[in-house]
DOVEXBA-267468 format. One line per 4 residues: for each residue x, y, z of N, C-alpha, C, O, CB. Coordinates in nm, 3 decimals, padded with zeros to 5 digits. Glycine has a CB too. Layout:
BEGIN
X Y Z X Y Z X Y Z X Y Z X Y Z ~ ...
//
This chain:
BEGIN
04.849 00.766 -15.810 04.732 00.688 -15.843 04.689 00.610 -15.720 04.771 00.554 -15.649 04.760 00.593 -15.961 ~ 04.558 00.609 -15.695 04.501 00.532 -15.585 04.394 00.442 -15.644 04.304 00.488 -15.714 04.443 00.625 -15.472 ~ 04.404 00.313 -15.615 04.306 00.217 -15.662 04.246 00.147 -15.541 04.319 00.091 -15.459 04.370 00.115 -15.762 ~ 04.113 00.149 -15.530 04.044 00.088 -15.417 03.958 -00.027 -15.468 03.877 -00.008 -15.558 03.958 00.191 -15.340
03.977 -00.146 -15.410 03.889 -00.258 -15.437 03.812 -00.286 -15.309 03.830 -00.215 -15.210 03.969 -00.385 -15.486 ~ 03.728 -00.388 -15.309 03.649 -00.418 -15.190 03.735 -00.452 -15.068 03.695 -00.426 -14.955 03.555 -00.533 -15.219 ~ 03.852 -00.510 -15.091 03.932 -00.558 -14.978 04.074 -00.503 -14.974 04.154 -00.544 -14.890 03.938 -00.706 -14.981 ~ 04.108 -00.409 -15.066 04.247 -00.362 -15.069 04.258 -00.222 -15.129 04.174 -00.179 -15.208 04.335 -00.459 -15.150
04.365 -00.152 -15.086 04.395 -00.019 -15.139 04.537 -00.023 -15.195 04.629 -00.073 -15.130 04.381 00.093 -15.028 ~ 04.554 00.030 -15.316 04.687 00.040 -15.377 04.719 00.187 -15.399 04.639 00.262 -15.454 04.694 -00.039 -15.513 ~ 04.838 00.227 -15.354 04.885 00.364 -15.374 05.012 00.355 -15.458 05.106 00.285 -15.422 04.912 00.438 -15.236 ~ 05.013 00.426 -15.571 05.128 00.422 -15.661 05.168 00.563 -15.700 05.085 00.642 -15.746 05.096 00.337 -15.787
05.296 00.594 -15.680 05.350 00.724 -15.720 05.466 00.696 -15.815 05.557 00.621 -15.782 05.397 00.810 -15.595 ~ 05.461 00.757 -15.933 05.567 00.736 -16.031 05.601 00.870 -16.095 05.544 00.909 -16.197 05.523 00.632 -16.140 ~ 05.696 00.940 -16.032 05.740 01.069 -16.085 05.891 01.064 -16.104 05.955 00.965 -16.069 05.699 01.186 -15.989 ~ 05.947 01.169 -16.160 06.092 01.175 -16.177 06.163 01.175 -16.042 06.272 01.119 -16.028 06.131 01.300 -16.257
06.102 01.239 -15.943 06.165 01.251 -15.812 06.143 01.129 -15.723 06.222 01.104 -15.632 06.112 01.374 -15.743 ~ 06.036 01.051 -15.749 06.003 00.945 -15.655 05.924 00.832 -15.721 05.838 00.855 -15.805 05.924 01.001 -15.539 ~ 05.956 00.710 -15.681 05.879 00.592 -15.718 05.836 00.525 -15.588 05.919 00.499 -15.501 05.962 00.493 -15.809 ~ 05.706 00.499 -15.576 05.653 00.443 -15.452 05.534 00.355 -15.485 05.452 00.389 -15.570 05.613 00.555 -15.352
05.524 00.241 -15.415 05.408 00.153 -15.430 05.378 00.092 -15.295 05.467 00.044 -15.225 05.434 00.042 -15.537 ~ 05.251 00.095 -15.257 05.207 00.035 -15.131 05.073 -00.032 -15.154 04.983 00.027 -15.214 05.199 00.141 -15.017 ~ 05.060 -00.155 -15.105 04.935 -00.229 -15.113 04.890 -00.259 -14.971 04.964 -00.319 -14.893 04.951 -00.360 -15.197 ~ 04.769 -00.217 -14.938 04.717 -00.232 -14.802 04.592 -00.318 -14.808 04.495 -00.284 -14.876 04.687 -00.094 -14.737
04.595 -00.431 -14.735 04.477 -00.517 -14.728 04.388 -00.471 -14.614 04.435 -00.443 -14.504 04.519 -00.667 -14.709 ~ 04.259 -00.463 -14.641 04.163 -00.412 -14.544 04.100 -00.527 -14.465 04.088 -00.638 -14.517 04.053 -00.330 -14.614 ~ 04.061 -00.501 -14.342 04.005 -00.605 -14.256 03.857 -00.630 -14.283 03.801 -00.729 -14.235 04.024 -00.566 -14.110 ~ 03.793 -00.542 -14.359 03.653 -00.562 -14.396 03.631 -00.505 -14.537 03.716 -00.433 -14.590 03.557 -00.493 -14.292
03.518 -00.538 -14.595 03.488 -00.488 -14.729 03.441 -00.343 -14.721 03.376 -00.302 -14.624 03.381 -00.576 -14.797 ~ 03.475 -00.265 -14.824 03.436 -00.124 -14.829 03.355 -00.095 -14.955 03.357 -00.172 -15.050 03.561 -00.034 -14.824 ~ 03.285 00.016 -14.953 03.210 00.065 -15.069 03.308 00.144 -15.155 03.346 00.255 -15.119 03.086 00.153 -15.027 ~ 03.347 00.089 -15.267 03.453 00.151 -15.347 03.412 00.285 -15.407 03.496 00.373 -15.422 03.493 00.058 -15.458
03.286 00.303 -15.441 03.242 00.427 -15.506 03.232 00.544 -15.408 03.221 00.659 -15.450 03.107 00.406 -15.572 ~ 03.236 00.517 -15.278 03.227 00.624 -15.179 03.366 00.675 -15.137 03.375 00.761 -15.050 03.151 00.575 -15.057 ~ 03.471 00.624 -15.197 03.608 00.660 -15.158 03.639 00.806 -15.191 03.604 00.856 -15.298 03.708 00.569 -15.229 ~ 03.706 00.874 -15.096 03.748 01.012 -15.115 03.891 01.026 -15.066 03.928 00.964 -14.966 03.654 01.112 -15.041
03.970 01.106 -15.135 04.110 01.126 -15.095 04.147 01.274 -15.104 04.103 01.345 -15.194 04.204 01.043 -15.183 ~ 04.229 01.318 -15.007 04.286 01.452 -15.011 04.435 01.441 -14.981 04.478 01.350 -14.911 04.215 01.547 -14.909 ~ 04.511 01.535 -15.033 04.656 01.538 -15.010 04.693 01.680 -14.971 04.689 01.771 -15.053 04.736 01.491 -15.138 ~ 04.731 01.697 -14.843 04.762 01.830 -14.791 04.890 01.822 -14.708 04.903 01.737 -14.620 04.645 01.885 -14.707
04.985 01.911 -14.736 05.110 01.919 -14.661 05.181 01.785 -14.650 05.236 01.751 -14.545 05.083 01.974 -14.521 ~ 05.180 01.707 -14.758 05.251 01.580 -14.760 05.177 01.465 -14.694 05.233 01.357 -14.677 05.382 01.595 -14.694 ~ 05.051 01.487 -14.656 04.973 01.382 -14.588 04.857 01.341 -14.678 04.776 01.424 -14.718 04.921 01.432 -14.450 ~ 04.849 01.212 -14.708 04.739 01.158 -14.786 04.632 01.110 -14.689 04.659 01.028 -14.602 04.787 01.041 -14.879
04.512 01.162 -14.705 04.398 01.125 -14.620 04.297 01.054 -14.708 04.244 01.113 -14.803 04.335 01.250 -14.549 ~ 04.270 00.928 -14.678 04.179 00.847 -14.757 04.061 00.807 -14.670 04.080 00.752 -14.562 04.250 00.721 -14.815 ~ 03.939 00.836 -14.718 03.818 00.805 -14.642 03.740 00.697 -14.717 03.707 00.714 -14.835 03.729 00.934 -14.620 ~ 03.712 00.587 -14.648 03.639 00.475 -14.706 03.520 00.443 -14.618 03.529 00.452 -14.495 03.731 00.351 -14.724
03.409 00.405 -14.680 03.292 00.363 -14.601 03.285 00.211 -14.600 03.304 00.145 -14.702 03.161 00.423 -14.660 ~ 03.258 00.158 -14.480 03.242 00.014 -14.466 03.119 -00.033 -14.541 03.016 00.034 -14.543 03.232 -00.026 -14.319 ~ 03.131 -00.149 -14.602 03.016 -00.210 -14.667 02.934 -00.280 -14.560 02.987 -00.362 -14.484 03.059 -00.309 -14.781 ~ 02.807 -00.248 -14.553 02.720 -00.309 -14.452 02.681 -00.447 -14.502 02.616 -00.462 -14.605 02.594 -00.221 -14.423
02.721 -00.546 -14.426 02.691 -00.683 -14.466 02.558 -00.726 -14.406 02.522 -00.688 -14.295 02.803 -00.779 -14.424 ~ 02.489 -00.806 -14.481 02.362 -00.858 -14.432 02.391 -00.964 -14.327 02.488 -01.040 -14.338 02.276 -00.916 -14.548 ~ 02.308 -00.967 -14.227 02.326 -01.067 -14.123 02.298 -01.204 -14.183 02.208 -01.221 -14.266 02.233 -01.039 -14.002 ~ 02.376 -01.300 -14.140 02.356 -01.436 -14.190 02.221 -01.489 -14.142 02.188 -01.482 -14.023 02.470 -01.530 -14.143
02.146 -01.541 -14.234 02.016 -01.597 -14.199 02.037 -01.742 -14.159 02.117 -01.814 -14.219 01.915 -01.584 -14.317 ~ 01.966 -01.782 -14.060 01.978 -01.919 -14.014 01.849 -01.965 -13.951 01.747 -01.896 -13.956 02.094 -01.933 -13.915 ~ 01.854 -02.081 -13.891 01.737 -02.138 -13.827 01.768 -02.155 -13.679 01.870 -02.213 -13.643 01.695 -02.273 -13.892 ~ 01.680 -02.105 -13.595 01.696 -02.121 -13.453 01.663 -02.265 -13.415 01.562 -02.320 -13.460 01.606 -02.021 -13.375
01.746 -02.326 -13.334 01.727 -02.465 -13.295 01.696 -02.470 -13.146 01.769 -02.413 -13.065 01.851 -02.550 -13.328 ~ 01.590 -02.537 -13.112 01.549 -02.550 -12.973 01.627 -02.663 -12.909 01.638 -02.772 -12.965 01.397 -02.574 -12.960 ~ 01.682 -02.637 -12.789 01.760 -02.737 -12.718 01.668 -02.806 -12.619 01.601 -02.741 -12.539 01.882 -02.673 -12.647 ~ 01.664 -02.942 -12.623 01.580 -03.020 -12.531 01.658 -03.059 -12.408 01.604 -03.125 -12.319 01.525 -03.146 -12.599
//
């Protein structure tokens, strides 16, 4: 099972042969619905798209 939130990924395997859990915190927010995963030859490949954040709006201040 793979669960993706905006800031974290959880990987959980619970079979007769193996129990595994890993929680990975991400350095930026991601688009959870764009997540894709493949598992080939024992390698899990997870593709996540970064969430594009809006630039902070502010007021330019003139220095005298």
